[in-house]
VOTOR-448861 format. One record per residue (C-alpha): residue in three letters; chain; x, y, z; residue number from 1. Coordinates in nm, 2 decimals, padded with zeros to 4 digits. Each point is the difference from the previous one (the first is absolute). Layout:
# residues N
NODE  aa ch     xx     yy     zz   i
NODE Ala  A      X      Y      Z NUM
...
# end
This chain:
# residues 387
NODE  aa ch     xx     yy     zz   i
NODE Unk  A  10.84  07.24  08.41   1
NODE Unk  A  00.28 -00.13 -00.25   2
NODE Unk  A  00.26  00.06 -00.11   3
NODE Unk  A  00.18 -00.02  00.37   4
NODE Unk  A  00.33  00.12 -00.08   5
NODE Unk  A  00.13  00.13 -00.40   6
NODE Unk  A  00.00 -00.20 -00.24   7
NODE Unk  A  00.31 -00.09 -00.16   8
NODE Unk  A -00.10  00.13 -00.31   9
NODE Unk  A -00.05  00.35  00.12  10
NODE Unk  A  00.23  00.30 -00.17  11
NODE Unk  A -00.04  00.15  00.36  12
NODE Unk  A  00.18 -00.29  00.20  13
NODE Unk  A  00.35  00.13 -00.06  14
NODE Unk  A -00.03  00.35  00.05  15
NODE Unk  A -00.18 -00.12  00.30  16
NODE Unk  A  00.27 -00.25  00.10  17
NODE Unk  A  00.24  00.25 -00.04  18
NODE Unk  A -00.14  00.26  00.28  19
NODE Unk  A  00.00 -00.33  00.22  20
NODE Unk  A  00.33 -00.05 -00.03  21
NODE Unk  A  00.06  00.35  00.08  22
NODE Unk  A -00.21 -00.01  00.30  23
NODE Unk  A  00.15 -00.30  00.10  24
NODE Unk  A  00.36  00.16  00.00  25
NODE Unk  A -00.08  00.35  00.13  26
NODE Unk  A -00.22 -00.15  00.31  27
NODE Unk  A  00.31 -00.25  00.04  28
NODE Unk  A  00.23  00.36  00.03  29
NODE Unk  A -00.22  00.18  00.21  30
NODE Unk  A  00.00 -00.31  00.28  31
NODE Unk  A  00.36 -00.03  00.00  32
NODE Unk  A  00.10  00.34  00.05  33
NODE Unk  A -00.14  00.07  00.31  34
NODE Unk  A  00.12 -00.11  00.35  35
NODE Unk  A -00.30 -00.30  00.18  36
NODE Unk  A -00.07  00.22  00.24  37
NODE Unk  A -00.08  00.31 -00.25  38
NODE Unk  A -00.22 -00.28 -00.21  39
NODE Unk  A -00.21 -00.13  00.37  40
NODE Unk  A -00.09  00.45  00.01  41
NODE Unk  A -00.07  00.01 -00.37  42
NODE Unk  A -00.20 -00.27  00.01  43
NODE Unk  A -00.21  00.11  00.32  44
NODE Unk  A -00.04  00.36 -00.15  45
NODE Unk  A -00.10 -00.21 -00.31  46
NODE Unk  A -00.28 -00.18  00.09  47
NODE Unk  A -00.19  00.35  00.17  48
NODE Unk  A  00.09  00.12 -00.43  49
NODE Unk  A -00.16 -00.30 -00.15  50
NODE Unk  A -00.31  00.04  00.25  51
NODE Unk  A -00.08  00.37 -00.03  52
NODE Unk  A  00.06 -00.02 -00.39  53
NODE Unk  A -00.21 -00.36 -00.01  54
NODE Unk  A -00.28  00.14  00.21  55
NODE Unk  A  00.02  00.35 -00.19  56
NODE Unk  A -00.09 -00.22 -00.35  57
NODE Unk  A -00.30 -00.16  00.21  58
NODE Unk  A -00.11  00.32  00.11  59
NODE Unk  A  00.12  00.06  00.36  60
NODE Unk  A  00.23  00.25  00.08  61
NODE Unk  A  00.21 -00.05  00.33  62
NODE Unk  A  00.32  00.17 -00.03  63
NODE Unk  A  00.32 -00.17  00.13  64
NODE Unk  A  00.08  00.19  00.30  65
NODE Unk  A -00.36 -00.16  00.12  66
NODE Unk  A  00.06 -00.30 -00.13  67
NODE Unk  A  00.29 -00.02  00.29  68
NODE Unk  A -00.18  00.16  00.27  69
NODE Unk  A -00.22 -00.34 -00.06  70
NODE Unk  A  00.24 -00.22  00.03  71
NODE Unk  A  00.13  00.17  00.34  72
NODE Unk  A -00.45 -00.03  00.11  73
NODE Unk  A -00.03  00.40 -00.03  74
NODE Unk  A -00.29 -00.01 -00.23  75
NODE Unk  A -00.23  00.38 -00.11  76
NODE Unk  A -00.32  00.07  00.26  77
NODE Unk  A -00.16  00.00 -00.31  78
NODE Unk  A -00.17 -00.36 -00.11  79
NODE Unk  A  00.01  00.03 -00.36  80
NODE Unk  A  00.39  00.05  00.01  81
NODE Unk  A  00.05 -00.20  00.31  82
NODE Unk  A -00.14 -00.30 -00.28  83
NODE Unk  A  00.27  00.10 -00.21  84
NODE Unk  A  00.27  00.02  00.18  85
NODE Unk  A -00.16 -00.42  00.12  86
NODE Unk  A -00.02 -00.06 -00.37  87
NODE Unk  A  00.38  00.11 -00.09  88
NODE Unk  A  00.14 -00.14  00.30  89
NODE Unk  A -00.15 -00.31 -00.07  90
NODE Unk  A  00.14 -00.02 -00.38  91
NODE Unk  A  00.35  00.12  00.17  92
NODE Unk  A -00.05 -00.27  00.19  93
NODE Unk  A -00.09 -00.28 -00.30  94
NODE Unk  A  00.31  00.12 -00.17  95
NODE Unk  A  00.24 -00.04  00.23  96
NODE Unk  A -00.12 -00.35  00.11  97
NODE Unk  A  00.04 -00.04 -00.46  98
NODE Unk  A  00.34  00.15  00.10  99
NODE Unk  A  00.18 -00.23  00.25 100
NODE Unk  A -00.17 -00.25 -00.21 101
NODE Unk  A -00.34 -00.06  00.10 102
NODE Unk  A -00.09 -00.06 -00.45 103
NODE Unk  A  00.34 -00.14 -00.08 104
NODE Unk  A -00.04 -00.25 -00.36 105
NODE Unk  A -00.38  00.03  00.04 106
NODE Unk  A -00.09  00.35 -00.03 107
NODE Unk  A -00.17 -00.12 -00.38 108
NODE Unk  A -00.19 -00.29  00.22 109
NODE Unk  A -00.40  00.03  00.10 110
NODE Unk  A  00.14 -00.09  00.34 111
NODE Unk  A  00.17  00.24  00.08 112
NODE Unk  A -00.18  00.29 -00.17 113
NODE Unk  A -00.30 -00.14  00.16 114
NODE Unk  A  00.26  00.02  00.35 115
NODE Unk  A  00.10  00.34 -00.10 116
NODE Unk  A -00.36  00.15 -00.03 117
NODE Unk  A -00.08 -00.13  00.36 118
NODE Unk  A  00.26  00.11  00.15 119
NODE Unk  A -00.09  00.38 -00.13 120
NODE Unk  A -00.33 -00.06  00.04 121
NODE Unk  A  00.04 -00.08  00.36 122
NODE Unk  A  00.16  00.25  00.16 123
NODE Unk  A -00.28  00.27 -00.21 124
NODE Unk  A -00.19  00.22  00.23 125
NODE Unk  A -00.39 -00.18  00.01 126
NODE Unk  A -00.12  00.34 -00.20 127
NODE Unk  A  00.25 -00.16 -00.33 128
NODE Unk  A -00.13 -00.28  00.00 129
NODE Unk  A -00.29  00.09 -00.17 130
NODE Unk  A -00.12  00.06 -00.38 131
NODE Unk  A -00.29  00.14 -00.13 132
NODE Unk  A -00.14 -00.15 -00.36 133
NODE Unk  A -00.03  00.18 -00.28 134
NODE Unk  A -00.30 -00.06 -00.14 135
NODE Unk  A -00.20 -00.11  00.36 136
NODE Unk  A  00.15  00.24  00.24 137
NODE Unk  A  00.03 -00.32  00.24 138
NODE Unk  A  00.28 -00.04  00.24 139
NODE Unk  A  00.17 -00.27 -00.03 140
NODE Unk  A  00.24 -00.11  00.27 141
NODE Unk  A  00.41 -00.08 -00.16 142
NODE Unk  A  00.12 -00.33  00.14 143
NODE Unk  A  00.40 -00.05  00.03 144
NODE Unk  A  00.11 -00.25 -00.16 145
NODE Unk  A -00.29 -00.13 -00.20 146
NODE Unk  A -00.07 -00.02 -00.38 147
NODE Unk  A -00.31  00.23 -00.09 148
NODE Unk  A -00.31 -00.13 -00.03 149
NODE Unk  A -00.21  00.38 -00.20 150
NODE Unk  A -00.02  00.03 -00.39 151
NODE Unk  A  00.27  00.29  00.05 152
NODE Unk  A  00.02  00.30 -00.31 153
NODE Unk  A  00.35  00.28  00.05 154
NODE Unk  A -00.03  00.26 -00.27 155
NODE Unk  A -00.10 -00.18 -00.33 156
NODE Unk  A  00.10 -00.35  00.06 157
NODE Unk  A -00.22 -00.23  00.15 158
NODE Unk  A  00.15 -00.27  00.20 159
NODE Unk  A -00.01 -00.36 -00.06 160
NODE Unk  A -00.25 -00.19  00.22 161
NODE Unk  A  00.07 -00.09  00.40 162
NODE Unk  A -00.05 -00.40 -00.14 163
NODE Unk  A  00.30  00.04 -00.25 164
NODE Unk  A  00.27  00.21  00.19 165
NODE Unk  A  00.08 -00.32  00.22 166
NODE Unk  A  00.15 -00.14 -00.32 167
NODE Unk  A  00.14  00.30 -00.17 168
NODE Unk  A  00.20  00.06  00.32 169
NODE Unk  A  00.14 -00.39 -00.06 170
NODE Unk  A  00.07  00.09 -00.35 171
NODE Unk  A  00.13  00.30  00.11 172
NODE Unk  A  00.29 -00.16  00.30 173
NODE Unk  A  00.08 -00.24 -00.25 174
NODE Unk  A  00.04  00.25 -00.33 175
NODE Unk  A  00.27  00.22  00.24 176
NODE Unk  A  00.13 -00.28  00.20 177
NODE Unk  A  00.26 -00.15 -00.26 178
NODE Unk  A  00.16  00.29 -00.17 179
NODE Unk  A  00.41  00.01  00.02 180
NODE Unk  A  00.14  00.35  00.20 181
NODE Unk  A -00.04  00.21 -00.38 182
NODE Unk  A -00.30 -00.08 -00.06 183
NODE Unk  A -00.10  00.05  00.35 184
NODE Unk  A  00.07  00.30 -00.04 185
NODE Unk  A -00.18  00.11 -00.32 186
NODE Unk  A -00.34 -00.23  00.16 187
NODE Unk  A -00.02  00.28  00.27 188
NODE Unk  A -00.20  00.22 -00.17 189
NODE Unk  A -00.23 -00.23 -00.23 190
NODE Unk  A -00.07 -00.17  00.38 191
NODE Unk  A -00.03  00.33  00.12 192
NODE Unk  A -00.34  00.07 -00.22 193
NODE Unk  A -00.12 -00.34 -00.01 194
NODE Unk  A -00.03 -00.03  00.38 195
NODE Unk  A -00.18  00.28 -00.02 196
NODE Unk  A -00.23 -00.10 -00.30 197
NODE Unk  A -00.14 -00.29  00.19 198
NODE Unk  A  00.00  00.23  00.29 199
NODE Unk  A -00.06 -00.31  00.18 200
NODE Unk  A -00.08  00.18  00.33 201
NODE Unk  A -00.33  00.29  00.10 202
NODE Unk  A  00.31  00.25  00.12 203
NODE Unk  A  00.36  00.07  00.00 204
NODE Unk  A  00.09 -00.12 -00.32 205
NODE Unk  A  00.14  00.26 -00.09 206
NODE Unk  A  00.25  00.05  00.30 207
NODE Unk  A  00.09 -00.36 -00.05 208
NODE Unk  A  00.06 -00.07 -00.32 209
NODE Unk  A  00.27  00.32  00.06 210
NODE Unk  A  00.14 -00.20  00.29 211
NODE Unk  A  00.02 -00.32 -00.19 212
NODE Unk  A  00.24  00.19 -00.22 213
NODE Unk  A  00.21  00.09  00.23 214
NODE Unk  A  00.05 -00.34  00.12 215
NODE Unk  A  00.01 -00.13 -00.31 216
NODE Unk  A  00.28  00.28 -00.09 217
NODE Unk  A  00.13 -00.11  00.40 218
NODE Unk  A  00.04 -00.36 -00.16 219
NODE Unk  A  00.14  00.09 -00.37 220
NODE Unk  A  00.21  00.27  00.09 221
NODE Unk  A  00.15 -00.06  00.36 222
NODE Unk  A -00.14  00.40  00.00 223
NODE Unk  A  00.09  00.04  00.42 224
NODE Unk  A -00.35  00.18 -00.01 225
NODE Unk  A  00.19  00.31 -00.04 226
NODE Unk  A -00.22  00.15 -00.26 227
NODE Unk  A -00.35 -00.03 -00.13 228
NODE Unk  A -00.18  00.00 -00.34 229
NODE Unk  A -00.28  00.10  00.19 230
NODE Unk  A  00.12  00.33  00.04 231
NODE Unk  A  00.05  00.01 -00.39 232
NODE Unk  A -00.37 -00.15 -00.05 233
NODE Unk  A -00.14  00.27  00.20 234
NODE Unk  A  00.23  00.35 -00.14 235
NODE Unk  A -00.17 -00.13 -00.34 236
NODE Unk  A -00.34 -00.12  00.12 237
NODE Unk  A -00.21  00.07 -00.32 238
NODE Unk  A  00.21 -00.21 -00.20 239
NODE Unk  A  00.00 -00.30  00.18 240
NODE Unk  A -00.34  00.00  00.05 241
NODE Unk  A -00.01  00.06 -00.37 242
NODE Unk  A  00.23 -00.30 -00.09 243
NODE Unk  A -00.22 -00.23  00.22 244
NODE Unk  A -00.28  00.11 -00.19 245
NODE Unk  A  00.11 -00.08 -00.28 246
NODE Unk  A  00.15 -00.31  00.08 247
NODE Unk  A -00.33 -00.09  00.00 248
NODE Unk  A -00.07  00.07 -00.32 249
NODE Unk  A -00.03 -00.39 -00.26 250
NODE Unk  A  00.20 -00.02 -00.21 251
NODE Unk  A -00.01  00.22 -00.31 252
NODE Unk  A  00.13 -00.28 -00.33 253
NODE Unk  A  00.21 -00.27 -00.08 254
NODE Unk  A  00.26  00.20  00.07 255
NODE Unk  A -00.06  00.08  00.39 256
NODE Unk  A  00.08 -00.32  00.16 257
NODE Unk  A -00.16 -00.32  00.00 258
NODE Unk  A -00.20  00.04  00.38 259
NODE Unk  A -00.40  00.15  00.02 260
NODE Unk  A  00.17  00.33  00.11 261
NODE Unk  A  00.24  00.19 -00.19 262
NODE Unk  A  00.43 -00.06  00.04 263
NODE Unk  A  00.04  00.33 -00.14 264
NODE Unk  A -00.11  00.16  00.27 265
NODE Unk  A  00.15 -00.21  00.21 266
NODE Unk  A  00.29  00.09 -00.05 267
NODE Unk  A  00.01  00.39 -00.03 268
NODE Unk  A -00.15 -00.06  00.35 269
NODE Unk  A  00.31 -00.22  00.07 270
NODE Unk  A  00.24  00.24 -00.17 271
NODE Unk  A -00.14  00.29  00.23 272
NODE Unk  A  00.06 -00.22  00.30 273
NODE Unk  A  00.32 -00.08 -00.01 274
NODE Unk  A  00.11  00.37 -00.08 275
NODE Unk  A -00.15  00.10  00.28 276
NODE Unk  A  00.16 -00.20  00.23 277
NODE Unk  A  00.29  00.10 -00.17 278
NODE Unk  A -00.05  00.36  00.09 279
NODE Unk  A -00.09 -00.11  00.35 280
NODE Unk  A  00.33 -00.15  00.01 281
NODE Unk  A  00.15  00.33 -00.14 282
NODE Unk  A -00.16  00.18  00.19 283
NODE Unk  A  00.07 -00.18  00.34 284
NODE Unk  A  00.41 -00.05 -00.11 285
NODE Unk  A  00.01  00.40 -00.05 286
NODE Unk  A -00.17  00.09  00.31 287
NODE Unk  A  00.23 -00.24  00.22 288
NODE Unk  A  00.30  00.10 -00.21 289
NODE Unk  A  00.32  00.03  00.29 290
NODE Unk  A  00.10  00.38 -00.06 291
NODE Unk  A -00.32  00.12 -00.04 292
NODE Unk  A -00.26 -00.14  00.29 293
NODE Unk  A  00.36  00.06  00.20 294
NODE Unk  A  00.01  00.37 -00.12 295
NODE Unk  A -00.42  00.03  00.10 296
NODE Unk  A  00.07 -00.17  00.34 297
NODE Unk  A  00.24  00.22  00.08 298
NODE Unk  A -00.17  00.30 -00.14 299
NODE Unk  A -00.31 -00.10  00.23 300
NODE Unk  A  00.28 -00.06  00.29 301
NODE Unk  A  00.15  00.39 -00.02 302
NODE Unk  A -00.36  00.11  00.04 303
NODE Unk  A -00.11 -00.20  00.32 304
NODE Unk  A  00.35  00.08  00.13 305
NODE Unk  A -00.08  00.33 -00.09 306
NODE Unk  A -00.37  00.03  00.22 307
NODE Unk  A  00.26 -00.17  00.26 308
NODE Unk  A -00.25 -00.32 -00.12 309
NODE Unk  A  00.38 -00.25  00.01 310
NODE Unk  A  00.32  00.01  00.08 311
NODE Unk  A  00.21  00.07 -00.36 312
NODE Unk  A  00.20 -00.27  00.07 313
NODE Unk  A -00.29 -00.24 -00.05 314
NODE Unk  A  00.04  00.02 -00.43 315
NODE Unk  A  00.33 -00.20  00.11 316
NODE Unk  A -00.24 -00.30  00.14 317
NODE Unk  A -00.23  00.02 -00.32 318
NODE Unk  A  00.33  00.01 -00.20 319
NODE Unk  A  00.12 -00.31  00.14 320
NODE Unk  A -00.33 -00.21  00.06 321
NODE Unk  A -00.15  00.11 -00.41 322
NODE Unk  A  00.41 -00.14 -00.13 323
NODE Unk  A  00.04 -00.30  00.25 324
NODE Unk  A -00.41 -00.14 -00.01 325
NODE Unk  A  00.00  00.07  00.42 326
NODE Unk  A  00.23  00.09  00.27 327
NODE Unk  A  00.10 -00.17  00.32 328
NODE Unk  A -00.03  00.20  00.32 329
NODE Unk  A  00.33 -00.06  00.11 330
NODE Unk  A  00.12  00.17 -00.31 331
NODE Unk  A -00.16  00.36  00.08 332
NODE Unk  A  00.24  00.17  00.20 333
NODE Unk  A  00.19  00.00 -00.29 334
NODE Unk  A -00.22  00.06 -00.23 335
NODE Unk  A -00.13  00.35  00.16 336
NODE Unk  A  00.40  00.10  00.12 337
NODE Unk  A -00.12  00.09  00.31 338
NODE Unk  A -00.04 -00.18  00.38 339
NODE Unk  A -00.26 -00.32  00.02 340
NODE Unk  A -00.25  00.22  00.18 341
NODE Unk  A -00.04  00.21 -00.26 342
NODE Unk  A  00.04 -00.28 -00.23 343
NODE Unk  A -00.32 -00.20  00.17 344
NODE Unk  A -00.24  00.35 -00.02 345
NODE Unk  A  00.08  00.07 -00.40 346
NODE Unk  A -00.14 -00.34 -00.05 347
NODE Unk  A -00.32 -00.04  00.23 348
NODE Unk  A -00.06  00.34 -00.18 349
NODE Unk  A  00.02 -00.10 -00.33 350
NODE Unk  A -00.22 -00.35  00.08 351
NODE Unk  A -00.18  00.22  00.15 352
NODE Unk  A -00.08  00.18 -00.26 353
NODE Unk  A -00.05 -00.30 -00.22 354
NODE Unk  A  00.28  00.02 -00.18 355
NODE Unk  A  00.16 -00.29  00.10 356
NODE Unk  A -00.11 -00.32  00.12 357
NODE Unk  A  00.15 -00.29  00.23 358
NODE Unk  A -00.14 -00.28  00.20 359
NODE Unk  A  00.11  00.06  00.36 360
NODE Unk  A  00.19  00.29  00.14 361
NODE Unk  A  00.29 -00.21 -00.07 362
NODE Unk  A -00.01 -00.15 -00.35 363
NODE Unk  A  00.11  00.12 -00.34 364
NODE Unk  A -00.15  00.32 -00.12 365
NODE Unk  A -00.18  00.03 -00.30 366
NODE Unk  A -00.11  00.27 -00.25 367
NODE Unk  A -00.38  00.08 -00.03 368
NODE Unk  A -00.19  00.18 -00.27 369
NODE Unk  A -00.27  00.15  00.16 370
NODE Unk  A -00.29  00.12 -00.20 371
NODE Unk  A  00.02  00.32  00.19 372
NODE Unk  A  00.30  00.05 -00.15 373
NODE Unk  A -00.06 -00.08 -00.34 374
NODE Unk  A -00.06  00.28 -00.18 375
NODE Unk  A  00.37  00.10  00.14 376
NODE Unk  A  00.21 -00.29 -00.04 377
NODE Unk  A -00.13 -00.17 -00.34 378
NODE Unk  A -00.24  00.27 -00.16 379
NODE Unk  A -00.26 -00.10 -00.21 380
NODE Unk  A -00.04 -00.33  00.16 381
NODE Unk  A -00.41  00.09  00.06 382
NODE Unk  A -00.18  00.33 -00.02 383
NODE Unk  A  00.10  00.15  00.32 384
NODE Unk  A -00.28  00.07  00.29 385
NODE Unk  A -00.23  00.27 -00.03 386
NODE Unk  A  00.05  00.26  00.32 387
# end
């Protein structure tokens, strides 16, 4: 599966490094522009978005609103939809574990990837733990965290034999474990393809690859989990799959690197991957730009107030939480400009509507971004749920 990264002699490498520098600068600026409380709430929403697009690439369409319901143990009566909700919840729980440092420094390791697969599959319903072998029709159970023991073919790509998987995974760990920060950013795309090329697990490799890429970016860029490459890959799924297939191609000639596989195609995928990351940082940054976000939230508050669902002073509370990251409850009365009882009522209503959160009745208030309001507060984040 050489080359494991783009060689120093590649004419594409300077341009790719420029993309990596651009990505690092924009990701850092975006992260630093947000108060901690807003970043935390945004990361929660991004997990649902990431899960939605990652599963959509695999042909499983579970809307973030249904994903949020699953996190509250509110499942569909339809068994197939319930299974997909459980799958989505498993994905989110794994990503939260990653965001909290569960894979820090070991996203590229065999042990880390086996644990990621095990954590994801362990929470799946039994129905989703079985795959049908295309040629024989035999149903085989997926063993969480276990490397595959069967031959597989993905499209035109015939993956390496199961007996070779352990040593290829060991080489994978070695190749991506000794990179500096800038090289680590550039290498995420190569690691992404080489992982799915090995196809170490019987099923779930695509989702594990995208979770791995998320974790590697978290390490290399300290992203805070507030943007996701999965959205960009999902929105350009045809190009994404075409690039992955092209990276399977053998080296064309003496100008195409020194490994068995095409370095030119790997460079093409890397440039695409980094540009997708940049696009997602820019999209998310524009979406939560303070004045625009505030305007959309005020419009929503105005409509809810006109319907009698919210006091008009709710906008003052949301403004304070957005700009400061959190709001001590002792300041509510001053912010709302009314008596203590009315101030508490405003806060309780916002918490009940899911737009504020708090660890207890006395703890500070934080903003929340419920998926049900994403179309109003953050249009374009994901498609609206069909009625």
